[in-house]
C-alpha positions as CSV (number, residue, x, y, z in Angstrom):
1,M,11.0,-22.7,3.7
2,P,11.2,-18.9,3.6
3,R,9.5,-16.9,6.3
4,P,6.3,-15.0,5.3
5,P,6.8,-11.3,4.5
6,I,6.0,-8.8,7.2
7,N,3.1,-6.5,6.3
8,R,4.2,-3.1,5.1
9,L,2.3,0.0,6.2
10,V,0.6,1.7,3.2
11,E,-0.7,5.3,3.6
12,H,-2.3,5.6,0.2
13,L,-4.5,2.9,-1.3
14,P,-4.8,3.3,-5.1
15,E,-8.1,4.3,-6.7
16,V,-7.0,3.2,-10.1
17,T,-5.7,-0.3,-10.3
18,Y,-5.2,-1.0,-14.0
19,F,-3.2,0.7,-16.7
20,K,-2.9,-0.5,-20.3
21,P,-1.3,0.7,-23.5
22,A,-3.7,2.7,-25.6
23,G,-5.0,1.1,-28.8
24,V,-4.1,-2.5,-27.8
25,P,-7.1,-4.8,-27.0
26,L,-7.1,-6.1,-23.5
27,R,-7.5,-9.7,-24.6
28,V,-4.0,-9.7,-26.3
29,L,-2.1,-7.9,-23.6
30,E,0.2,-9.5,-21.1
31,E,0.1,-8.1,-17.6
32,V,2.6,-7.2,-15.0
33,Q,1.4,-7.4,-11.3
34,L,2.5,-4.5,-9.2
35,T,1.7,-5.0,-5.5
36,V,0.2,-2.2,-3.4
37,D,3.3,-2.1,-1.2
38,E,5.5,-1.7,-4.3
39,L,3.3,1.2,-5.5
40,E,3.6,2.7,-2.0
41,A,7.4,2.5,-2.2
42,L,7.3,4.3,-5.6
43,R,5.0,6.9,-4.2
44,L,7.1,7.7,-1.2
45,K,10.5,7.7,-3.0
46,D,9.7,9.0,-6.5
47,L,6.6,11.1,-5.9
48,E,7.2,12.5,-2.4
49,G,11.0,12.5,-2.8
50,L,11.7,11.0,0.6
51,E,15.0,9.5,1.4
52,Q,15.0,5.7,1.8
53,E,15.5,6.0,5.5
54,E,12.4,8.0,6.1
55,A,10.3,6.1,3.5
56,S,11.3,2.8,5.0
57,A,10.3,4.0,8.5
58,R,6.9,5.1,7.2
59,M,6.3,1.7,5.7
60,G,7.5,0.0,8.8
61,V,10.3,-2.0,7.1
62,A,14.1,-2.1,7.2
63,R,15.9,0.2,4.7
64,T,17.3,-2.8,2.9
65,T,13.8,-4.3,2.5
66,F,12.5,-0.9,1.2
67,R,15.3,-0.8,-1.3
68,R,14.4,-4.4,-2.5
69,I,10.7,-3.4,-2.8
70,L,11.6,-0.3,-4.8
71,V,14.0,-2.0,-7.2
72,G,11.4,-4.7,-7.9
73,A,8.7,-2.1,-8.5
74,R,10.8,-0.1,-10.9
75,A,11.8,-3.2,-12.8
76,K,8.1,-4.2,-13.3
77,I,7.2,-0.7,-14.5
78,A,10.1,-0.7,-16.9
79,E,9.1,-4.1,-18.2
80,A,5.5,-2.9,-18.8
81,L,6.6,0.3,-20.6
82,V,9.3,-1.2,-22.8
83,Q,7.4,-4.4,-23.7
84,G,3.9,-2.9,-24.0
85,K,2.3,-4.8,-21.1
86,A,-0.6,-3.8,-18.9
87,I,0.0,-3.0,-15.2
88,R,-2.4,-4.5,-12.6
89,I,-2.1,-3.1,-9.1
90,G,-3.2,-5.3,-6.2
91,G,-2.2,-7.8,-3.6
92,G,1.0,-7.8,-1.6
93,A,1.8,-7.9,2.1
94,F,0.4,-4.7,3.4
95,T,-1.7,-3.1,6.1
96,P,-3.4,0.3,5.6
97,A,-1.7,2.8,7.9
98,A,-4.0,4.6,10.3
99,R,-4.6,8.2,11.4
100,H,-4.8,8.7,15.2
101,F,-7.4,11.0,16.7
102,R,-8.3,12.3,20.2
103,C,-11.6,13.9,21.2
104,K,-11.2,17.4,22.8
105,E,-14.4,16.9,24.8
106,C,-14.0,13.5,26.5
107,G,-10.4,12.5,25.6
108,A,-11.3,9.3,23.8
109,E,-8.6,8.1,21.4
110,F,-9.3,6.2,18.2
111,T,-7.8,5.4,14.8
112,E,-9.2,5.7,11.3
113,P,-7.4,3.9,8.4
114,F,-5.9,5.9,5.6
115,G,-7.8,5.5,2.4
116,S,-11.1,5.0,4.1
117,G,-12.6,7.9,2.3
118,V,-13.6,9.7,5.5
119,R,-12.1,13.1,6.1
120,G,-11.0,14.0,9.6
121,R,-13.4,16.9,9.8
122,D,-16.3,14.5,9.0
123,L,-15.5,12.1,11.9
124,Q,-17.2,12.2,15.3
125,C,-16.2,10.7,18.6
126,G,-17.6,7.2,19.2
127,R,-18.0,7.9,22.9
128,C,-19.6,11.3,23.2
129,G,-20.5,12.2,19.5
130,S,-18.4,15.4,19.5
131,R,-16.9,16.5,16.2
132,S,-14.2,18.4,18.1
133,L,-11.3,16.1,17.3
134,F,-7.6,16.6,16.7
135,R,-4.9,14.3,15.2
136,T,-2.3,13.1,17.6
137,D,0.0,11.9,14.7
138,A,0.0,15.2,12.8
139,G,3.8,15.3,13.0
140,R,4.2,12.4,10.6
């Protein structure tokens, strides 16, 4: 029995999760399932232009695993485009990556997941209520 996949870190959760060819009724379309971690691999490599080494580190996987995810995602996208299939994005083995903050007033540390919709400047410290926060992971 194969071991279960390790959750991959995902920094960007998609807002749009379905794409379909124009002019084709949904009821007659076949679908391709693209997982959230596959979309993240595409985003990091093809949109941000990162090298596989850096992209795999950001997702928390080995470079060979990242390559396998990326190749699978590209194959699914090609299948959908060439064969006129819809793309549904969802599922997969992933954990939303988090942003790390520290309060300048009381020193409390906490995390806020990426994709939560809350901007850093809108956060406040859970201990003292201060809005004077800074990111401790800003170098990422």
